[in-house]
KOLMIKE-454368 format. One record per atom (N, C-alpha, C): z, x, y. Coordinates in steps of 0.05 Angstrom, whole numbers, padded with zeros to 5 digits, always signed. Each point is the difference from the previous one (the first is absolute). Example, Ala and Ser with C-alpha at 12.3 -4.5 7.8 and 13.67 -1.06 7.14 Angstrom:
% KOLMIKE-454368
+00156+00264-00114+00000-00018+00024+00000+00018+00024-00014-00007+00021+00001+00016+00024+00014-00015+00022
***
This chain:
% KOLMIKE-454368
+00228-00029-00117-00021+00008+00019+00005-00013+00027-00009+00013+00021+00002-00010+00027-00028+00000+00012-00009-00023+00008-00026-00003+00013+00005-00008+00028-00013+00013+00019+00004-00007+00028-00027+00003+00015+00000-00011+00024-00024+00001+00016+00006+00012+00027-00012-00011+00021+00002+00007+00028-00019+00024+00007+00004+00023-00012-00019+00022+00005-00026-00009-00011-00022+00005+00014-00026-00011-00008-00015+00018-00019+00011+00002-00024-00010+00019-00019+00008-00008-00028-00010+00014-00020+00008-00003-00028+00010+00027-00009+00025+00001-00010+00011+00026-00009+00016-00003-00026-00006+00016-00019+00015+00001-00025+00018+00025+00001+00025-00004+00006+00018+00022+00004+00012+00010-00027+00008+00025+00000+00012+00012-00024+00024-00017-00009+00001-00004-00026+00022-00015-00012+00026+00016+00002+00022-00014+00002+00027+00013-00001+00010+00011+00026-00014-00005+00022+00009+00011+00026+00024-00015+00011+00021+00014+00008+00023-00012+00012+00013-00022-00017-00001+00003-00026+00012-00019-00018-00016-00025-00004-00024-00001+00011-00018-00023-00003-00019+00005-00023-00001-00018-00020-00017+00004-00023-00030+00003+00008-00009-00019+00017-00028+00000+00008-00002-00011+00029-00016+00014+00016-00004-00010+00028-00030-00002+00005-00009-00024+00008-00028-00005+00005-00004-00013+00027-00017+00012+00016-00007-00011+00026-00026-00016-00003+00001-00025+00005-00023-00018-00002-00002-00015+00026-00008+00015+00021+00001-00012+00027-00027-00002+00013-00021+00002-00016-00027+00000+00012-00015-00026-00004+00014-00022+00001-00013-00025-00005-00008-00015+00025+00008+00008+00023-00006-00015+00024-00015+00016+00022+00010+00023+00006-00010+00016+00023-00013+00026-00011-00024+00006+00009-00014+00024-00010+00013+00025+00011+00001+00021-00016+00011+00026+00007-00024+00018+00006-00001+00012+00023-00022+00019+00008+00003+00026-00016-00022+00011-00008+00001+00026-00013+00011+00022+00018-00004-00004+00026+00010+00020+00019+00031+00001+00000+00013-00021-00010+00029-00001-00002+00010+00017-00023-00018+00009-00018+00007+00017-00023+00024-00009-00015+00000-00025-00010+00024-00011-00013+00008+00013-00026-00017+00016-00012+00007+00013-00025+00012+00028+00004+00003+00008+00025+00013+00025+00006+00030-00002-00006+00010+00019-00015+00029-00001-00007+00015+00010+00024+00014-00018+00014+00015+00007+00024+00028+00011-00008+00012-00012-00020+00026+00008-00009-00002+00010-00029+00003+00026-00004-00004+00012-00026+00020-00011-00021+00022-00010+00009+00020-00011-00019-00008-00028-00011-00022-00011+00010-00010-00026-00009-00029+00003-00008-00006+00015-00022-00027+00005-00008-00013-00024-00014-00026-00001+00001-00015-00019-00016+00002+00009-00029-00004-00019-00018-00001+00006-00029-00026+00014-00006+00000+00014-00022-00025+00013-00007-00022-00020-00006+00008-00025-00005-00020-00021-00005-00006-00016+00026+00008+00011+00023-00005-00015+00025-00029-00007+00003-00005-00024+00009-00027-00010+00004-00006-00002+00029-00022+00011+00009-00008-00002+00028-00022-00021+00002+00003-00017+00020-00020-00020+00004-00026+00014+00009-00023-00012-00006-00026+00011+00006-00008-00008+00029+00001+00018+00018-00006-00005+00028-00030-00005+00005-00006-00017+00020-00028-00005+00008-00001-00006+00030-00019+00011+00013-00003-00005+00029+00025+00006+00016+00015+00020-00008+00023+00009+00015+00026-00015-00005-00001-00018-00020+00024-00016-00006+00004-00001-00030+00026-00004-00008+00007-00005-00028-00002-00030-00005-00007-00008-00025-00002-00028-00006+00028-00013-00003-00001-00026-00003+00024-00015-00006+00007+00005-00029+00025-00005-00007+00009+00004-00028+00023-00020-00006+00004-00004-00025+00022-00017-00009+00008+00008-00028+00022-00011-00010+00009+00005-00027+00005-00027-00013-00008-00002-00025+00006-00024-00016+00019+00009-00022+00024-00013+00000+00020+00007-00020-00001-00022-00022-00006+00008-00024-00003-00018-00022+00026-00001-00016+00015-00022+00002+00025-00003-00014-00003-00012-00028-00024-00007-00008-00004-00012-00027+00004+00022-00020+00016-00005-00020+00005+00019-00021+00012-00015-00024-00001+00012-00023+00010-00013-00025+00030-00001-00001+00013+00021+00009+00030+00001-00001+00010+00009+00027+00025-00008+00008+00011+00008+00026+00002+00030+00004+00000+00015-00022+00003+00030+00003-00028+00014+00001-00022-00015-00004-00026+00011+00002-00006+00009+00029-00016+00021+00003-00006+00009+00028-00016-00021+00016+00002+00002+00026-00015-00016+00018-00024+00016+00010-00023-00013+00002-00024+00014+00009-00005-00005+00030-00008+00021+00014-00006-00002+00029-00028+00012+00004-00018-00016+00012-00027+00010+00006-00003-00001+00030-00010+00023+00011-00005+00003+00029-00030-00004+00005-00006-00015+00021-00028-00006+00006-00006+00008+00028-00026+00004+00006-00009+00003+00028-00023-00019+00004-00004-00007+00026-00022-00017+00008-00009+00009+00027-00025+00000+00006-00009+00010+00026+00013-00014+00024+00007+00015+00020+00010-00011+00025-00024-00009+00016+00004-00019+00018-00023-00010+00015+00003+00005+00030+00021+00013+00008+00004+00009+00027-00002-00023+00021-00021-00001+00015+00000-00020+00022-00008-00028-00007-00017-00003-00020-00009-00027-00008-00001-00003-00030+00012-00022-00010+00000-00004-00029-00028-00006-00011-00006+00009-00024-00026-00006-00012-00002-00030-00007-00024-00010-00003-00004-00028-00007+00010-00005-00028-00003+00019-00018+00011-00002-00027+00020+00023-00004+00024-00008-00006+00021+00020-00003-00006+00018-00024+00004+00027+00003-00005+00018-00022+00022-00003-00021-00006+00007-00024+00019-00001-00022+00018+00023-00001+00019+00000-00019+00019+00021-00004-00011+00020-00021+00004+00026+00004-00007+00020-00019+00025+00014-00009+00005-00001-00026+00024+00014-00011-00003+00030+00003+00021+00013+00010-00001+00029+00003+00021+00015-00015+00021-00014-00010+00022+00014-00014+00017-00021-00014+00008+00006-00024+00019-00018-00015+00022+00017-00011+00024-00011+00000+00023+00014-00011+00018-00021-00013+00019+00010-00016+00020-00019-00011+00028+00008+00010+00016-00020+00001+00028+00004+00007+00017-00007-00024+00013+00019-00011+00017-00005-00024+00026-00013+00010+00011-00017-00017+00025-00013+00008+00022+00020+00001+00019-00005+00017+00022+00018+00004+00018+00000-00024+00012+00023-00006+00019+00002-00021+00026-00013+00008+00010-00019-00015+00025-00014+00008+00022+00021+00004+00016-00004+00020+00022+00018+00007+00026-00012-00011+00017+00017-00011+00026-00009-00010+00018-00006+00023+00016-00020-00002+00019-00007+00021+00028+00008-00008+00003+00014-00022+00026+00009-00009+00011+00023+00016
***
């Protein structure tokens, strides 16, 4: 799996694109994305969202912050890894006196890769 940020959004892209098993954009943890930017519009048809794509719940013209927690605890090294995606309200100009909590919005598993033969 490849997780990256920078774009201020959360995107679950279709698996298997361009030889990449999984591509996940988790870039909405710092700067709010305006709804007017329409971040869920597919600009490049060759890079579609997965059918399970999760859209953040917009409020007051902005999308909330989001993050992913990757849980590496498992019984055996070949067991899948769990990833849970969360959102939390953005506070725009001034932070709240009590920080809001995280709300889980999507969970998936990442199966371990099949070992490749070197012969």
